[in-house]
C-alpha positions, 0 to 999 in steps of 0.5 A, a space after each residue: 583238675 580244679 572244681 571250675 575246670 571239672 564243671 566246664 568239662 561236664 558242661 561242654 560234655 553235655 552241650 557239645 552233642 546238642 550243638 553238633 546235632 544243631 549244626 548238622 541239622 540246621 546251621 550247615 543245611 541253611 548255608 548249603 541252601 543259600 548256595 543252592 539258591 544261586 544254582 539251577 540244581 534240580 536234584 536229578 542224578 547225573 545232571 550238572 549244576 551250574 551257578 545262575 547268580 540271582 536268576 532264581 530270585 528274579 524269577 521269584 519276584 515275577 512269580 504271581 502265584 508265589 506272591 498270591 501265596 504270601 497274601 493267602 498265608 497272611 490271611 490264614 495266619 490272622 485267622 489262626 493266631 486269633 482263634 488259637 489264642 482265644 480258644 487256648 486262653 478260654 480253655 486255660 481259664 476253664 481248667 484253672 477253676 476249682 472243678 473236679 474234672 479239671 485234670 481230665 479236661 486238660 488231658 482231653 484238650 491237649 490230646 489233639 496236639 499229639 496227632 500229626 497234621 497230615 492225619 488231622 487234615 484227612 480226618 477234618 476233610 472227611 468231617 467237612 465233606 461228609 459229616 457237616 453236609 449230613 448234619 445240615 441236611 438233618 436240620 433242613 438247612 443249607 450247608 456250608 461249602 467249607 472247601 469249595 470256597 477259598 475264604 471258607 477253606 482258609 477258615 476251615 484250615 484255621 479251625 483244624 489248626 486251632 483244634 490241634 494247637 489250642 490245647 498246647 497254647 492252653 498249657 502256656 496260659 495255665 502256667 501263667 495263671 497259676 503263677 498269679 498270687 492267690 492273695 491278689 485274686 482273693 482280694 479282688 473277690 472280697 472287693 466284689 469284682 466280677 469275673 469279667 473285670 477280674 480277667 480284664 484288669 488282673 489276669 490279662 495284665 499278669 499273664 502278658 509274658 505268656 501272650 508274648 510267647 503264645 503269639 510268637 509260637 502261633 505266628 511262627 507255626 501259622 506261617 510255616 504250616 504245610 501238612 494241614 494245607 496239603 492234606 485238607 485242600 492241596 491249594 484248591 480251589 484253583 490254588 487260592 488256598 496254597 500257602 507259602 510252604 506248599 508253594 515252595 514244596 510245589 516249586 522244588 518237588 513237583 517242578 524239580 526246580 530246587 534252586 528256585 524253591 530254595 530262593 523262595 525259602 530264603 525269602 520265606 525265612 526272612 519274612 517269618 523272622 521279621 514278623 515274629 521279631 517285630 511281634 516279640 518286640 511290640 508285645 514285650 513293650 506292651 508287657 511293661 505298659 500293662 
């Protein structure tokens, strides 16, 4: 066995288990899901499953609650993507300065990302319903109805997602900022460039690839969020904070209509793929312009 053959054997020996796991967990279930979207499968043992053609998709396009969840998801995604990236970038700028506590702050800011979304939702639900009103009472002012008002509830969900994911996105921006040549930053300081001008004209264009990656991650995660939605609002009030993932879950696991739920999941996959691919293409083009 020559050297090239040995390298190929080693390469495929490491890669094959990963490909097998990916196929078992992602690829095969995906195509099985496509099949079930054309059936009336309800997951009840002993019940026959029959092919219904495009009936599930026709039913989906007549489902007003599902299309309302699409609009709700879009609003929430705008809130979350903007907040997460602004906070993540601001934290990255803070901890890349010459501070003695920089490493400690990086750890503290990243730690919320280690907490599960369900737990976060229940923690912040207590904060919004108990602690926030108590603080407003102490200040003698009227509190904010965080979860009783649909718009406030969506923003509250975005706050929770930002608290959880801001530190993770911060790490991406830190890696990009550290990669900026120090000579470039030193030259700008010698020229008397202000901190704001340095961020706008030097740091921001130099970390453009990090913005592409961060926007992709935050867009995809915001569209797919379920745990925070379920534990914080459960779609209340009156289903006006029900996001797409939760609507699909309700269709499949509450109504036991897995065929219709799978049809919605396919449209969900297509929407997320189109939005994220469009975003990557646009921001990649902007990288060249910057």
